[in-house]
C-alpha positions in Angstrom: -29.9 -20.5 -38.8 -27.2 -19.2 -40.6 -28.2 -15.7 -39.5 -28.1 -17.0 -35.8 -24.3 -17.8 -36.7 -23.0 -14.5 -38.2 -24.8 -12.7 -35.5 -23.2 -15.2 -32.9 -19.6 -14.5 -34.8 -20.0 -10.5 -35.3 -20.6 -10.4 -31.5 -17.8 -12.8 -29.9 -14.8 -11.5 -32.6 -14.9 -8.2 -31.5 -15.6 -8.9 -27.8 -12.6 -11.1 -27.7 -10.3 -8.7 -29.0 -10.8 -6.2 -26.9 -10.7 -8.1 -23.6 -7.3 -9.6 -25.1 -6.1 -5.3 -25.1 -3.9 -5.0 -21.8 -5.3 -1.3 -21.6 -8.9 -2.4 -20.4 -7.0 -4.7 -17.9 -5.4 -1.6 -16.6 -8.3 0.3 -16.9 -10.0 -2.0 -14.4 -7.5 -2.1 -12.2 -6.9 1.7 -11.9 -10.6 2.1 -11.5 -10.4 -0.1 -8.0 -7.4 1.0 -6.8 -8.7 5.2 -7.1 -10.5 5.1 -4.1 -10.1 6.9 -0.9 -8.1 4.4 1.8 -9.7 4.5 5.1 -7.8 6.0 7.7 -7.0 4.0 11.5 -5.8 5.2 14.4 -2.2 7.3 15.2 -1.5 4.9 18.3 0.8 5.6 21.2 3.9 5.0 19.6 4.5 7.9 16.6 7.6 10.0 17.1 8.0 12.8 14.6 11.7 11.7 14.1 11.6 14.2 10.6 14.3 11.7 9.6 14.3 11.0 5.7 15.9 7.3 4.9 15.4 4.5 2.7 16.5 1.5 4.9 15.2 2.0 8.6 16.0 -1.5 10.3 19.4 -0.5 11.6 20.1 -3.1 14.1 17.2 -5.2 14.4 17.1 -8.8 13.1 14.5 -10.3 11.3 13.4 -11.0 7.8 14.4 -8.6 5.0 11.5 -6.3 3.6 11.1 -4.2 1.1 7.8 -2.1 0.9 7.2 0.6 -1.8 4.0 2.7 -1.3 2.1 4.3 -3.7 0.4 7.3 -2.8 -2.6 8.7 -5.4 -5.0 11.8 -5.5 -8.1 10.3 -5.5 -9.3 13.6 -6.5 -7.4 13.2 -10.1 -6.7 9.3 -10.0 -2.9 10.5 -10.4 0.1 9.6 -8.3 1.5 12.4 -5.9 5.2 13.3 -6.6 7.1 14.9 -3.6 5.0 13.7 -0.7 6.5 12.7 2.0 5.6 8.8 3.8 6.3 8.3 7.6 6.3 5.3 8.8 7.2 3.2 11.8 6.5 -0.2 13.1 7.7 -2.8 15.9 10.7 -5.2 15.7 10.7 -9.0 15.6 10.2 -8.5 19.6 7.2 -6.2 19.4 9.5 -3.0 21.2 9.2 0.1 19.4 12.2 2.8 19.2 11.6 5.6 21.7 9.2 4.0 23.4 11.3 0.7 24.6 10.0 0.6 28.3 6.4 1.3 27.4 6.9 -1.5 25.0 7.9 -3.9 28.0 5.3 -3.0 30.1 7.8 -1.0 32.4 5.7 0.9 35.3 6.4 5.1 34.6 8.0 4.4 31.5 11.2 6.9 29.9 11.5 7.4 26.5 14.5 6.8 24.7 16.4 8.3 21.9 16.6 5.1 19.7 15.3 5.0 16.2 15.0 2.0 14.6 12.4 1.1 12.5 11.3 4.5 11.6 11.9 6.4 9.0 10.5 9.0 6.1 10.6 9.0 2.2 10.0 11.4 0.0 8.0 9.9 -2.7 9.2 9.9 -6.8 7.5 11.4 -10.2 5.3 7.9 -10.1 4.2 8.7 -6.6 6.3 5.9 -5.0 7.9 5.6 -1.3 10.4 2.9 -0.8 11.6 1.6 2.3 14.0 -1.1 3.3 12.7 -2.4 6.7 12.1 -6.2 8.9 8.5 -8.1 8.5 7.4 -6.4 11.9 6.8 -8.9 15.2 3.7 -8.4 17.4 2.5 -7.6 21.2 -0.5 -8.5 23.4 -3.5 -7.4 22.1 -2.9 -6.4 18.6 -2.4 -8.0 15.2 0.7 -8.0 13.3 1.0 -3.9 11.6 3.1 -0.9 10.4 1.6 2.7 11.4 1.9 5.1 8.0 1.0 8.7 7.5 1.3 10.8 4.4 2.4 14.2 4.4 2.2 17.1 1.7 3.5 20.7 1.6 6.6 20.3 4.2 10.3 21.0 3.5 13.3 18.9 3.2 16.8 19.6 4.0 19.1 17.4 2.3 22.3 18.3 4.1 20.4 17.1 7.3 18.0 14.6 6.2 15.8 16.5 7.9 11.5 17.2 7.1 9.6 19.5 8.6 6.2 21.3 8.0 3.7 20.1 5.9 0.2 18.9 6.5 -0.7 14.9 7.1 -3.4 14.0 4.7 -3.5 10.4 5.4 -2.8 8.5 8.7 -3.4 4.7 8.9 -2.1 1.2 9.0 -0.9 -1.1 6.7 -1.7 -5.2 7.9 -0.4 -9.0 6.9 -2.2 -12.0 6.3 -2.2 -14.2 8.6 -1.5 -17.3 7.1 1.9 -15.9 5.7 2.6 -14.4 9.4 1.9 -17.9 11.0 5.3 -19.2 8.4 7.1 -16.2 9.3 6.6 -17.0 13.3 8.4 -20.0 12.4 11.6 -18.2 11.6 14.3 -16.9 13.7 14.2 -14.4 15.6 10.6 -14.5 15.6 10.0 -18.1 17.0 11.6 -16.7 20.6 8.9 -14.4 20.9 6.8 -15.9 23.8 3.9 -13.6 23.5 0.7 -15.2 22.2 -0.5 -13.5 18.2 -3.7 -11.7 17.8 -4.9 -12.8 14.4 -6.5 -9.9 12.1 -10.0 -11.2 13.0 -9.5 -10.2 16.6 -8.4 -6.9 16.0 -10.3 -4.1 16.9 -8.5 -1.9 14.3 -8.3 -3.9 11.7 -12.2 -4.4 11.2 -12.6 -0.7 10.8 -11.0 -1.0 7.1 -8.1 -3.1 8.0 -8.9 -5.1 4.9 -8.2 -2.6 2.2 -4.4 -2.2 3.3 -3.7 -6.1 3.9 -0.6 -6.8 1.9 0.3 -9.0 -1.0 3.9 -9.9 0.9 5.7 -11.9 -2.1 9.3 -13.4 -2.1 11.7 -11.1 -3.6 13.6 -14.0 -4.9 11.5 -17.3 -4.9 14.1 -19.2 -5.2 15.6 -18.6 -2.0 12.7 -17.7 0.0 12.8 -16.2 3.4 16.5 -15.8 3.3 16.1 -14.1 -0.2 14.0 -11.0 1.6 10.2 -10.1 0.9 8.6 -7.4 -0.9 5.4 -6.0 -1.5 3.4 -2.5 -3.0 0.7 -0.4 -1.0 -1.6 2.0 -2.4 -2.8 4.9 -0.7 -5.8 7.3 -2.0 -5.5 10.1 -0.1 -7.6 13.3 -0.3 -7.4 16.9 0.8 -8.2 20.7 -0.5 -4.5 21.5 0.0 -3.9 19.1 -2.8 -4.3 20.4 -6.6 -2.6 19.6 -9.9 0.7 21.0 -8.4 0.9 18.2 -6.6 0.6 15.0 -8.5 2.3 14.6 -11.8 1.4 12.5 -15.1 3.5 9.3 -15.5 4.3 7.7 -18.7 1.7 4.8 -17.5 -0.6 7.1 -15.6 -2.9 5.7 -13.0 -6.1 7.2 -14.1 -8.4 7.2 -17.1 -7.3 6.1 -20.3 -8.8 6.3 -23.6 -9.3 2.5 -23.9 -11.8 2.9 -20.9 -14.5 3.4 -23.3 -14.1 0.5 -24.8 -17.0 -0.8 -22.9 -19.5 1.7 -24.1 -18.2 0.6 -27.9 -19.1 -3.1 -26.9 -22.5 -2.2 -25.6 -23.3 0.3 -28.7 -21.8 -2.4 -31.1 -23.8 -5.6 -29.6 -27.1 -3.3 -29.8 -26.2 -2.4 -33.2 -25.9 -6.4 -34.0 -29.0 -7.0 -32.5 -31.0 -4.4 -34.6 -29.3 -5.9 -37.8 -30.5 -9.3 -37.1 -34.2 -8.6 -36.3 -34.7 -7.0 -39.2 -32.9 -9.5 -41.5 
């Protein structure tokens, strides 16, 4: 009996200490995050505005929303610095800039030069691009979503804030939790929109991998609720033969292999050893 108790103590104590190691949790998160993000259609409302800016809301009213996009090279599981993240979405009433007539379903629509809710951002050394925008609205036939592209290898002109060249390594869409959108729809100006919402479960594009980019939206200031704004971070795993070690950067807390990731192997070896020790005594 004493042998059994000693065996269980030897087995539990190191495992419990390892489970408290935060690097193990980090390792597990990194393993689940470093996957290739499914692509989705570009849609009919893309416009290569090439304008680099963080705040893309312009004069559009809606709930303030900060979106942080982390871009990972799935070949190395490291963040990609100096990639261009290209973002566009409709306003609270379902209108896209540059395509306002088409958004209003006007026959023979003419394009306009509006640029609201469109922009590009360059990822920093941690692979993150940050946008200040509003929570999107909706239009007939589509669930609430944001369009996104990732470019690499282009050139940015700091004097004109314009980006040119480069190669697209990801085209996709970001999605929102329907229950959270229900609450948003009760707020102004969304509650003045009389078009019936399409849910994620009813959206054909969401059905093709949309759950991978279903965002976890948080209040930026929980005490203030919607007036305090919203925030989230979404991870995009991209892959291309154009990506090399020169396009990625190591950070102080890299997303990728960590020496502590081998701890599970240690546990397995330890268990086998202790079992063998117990059997021979």
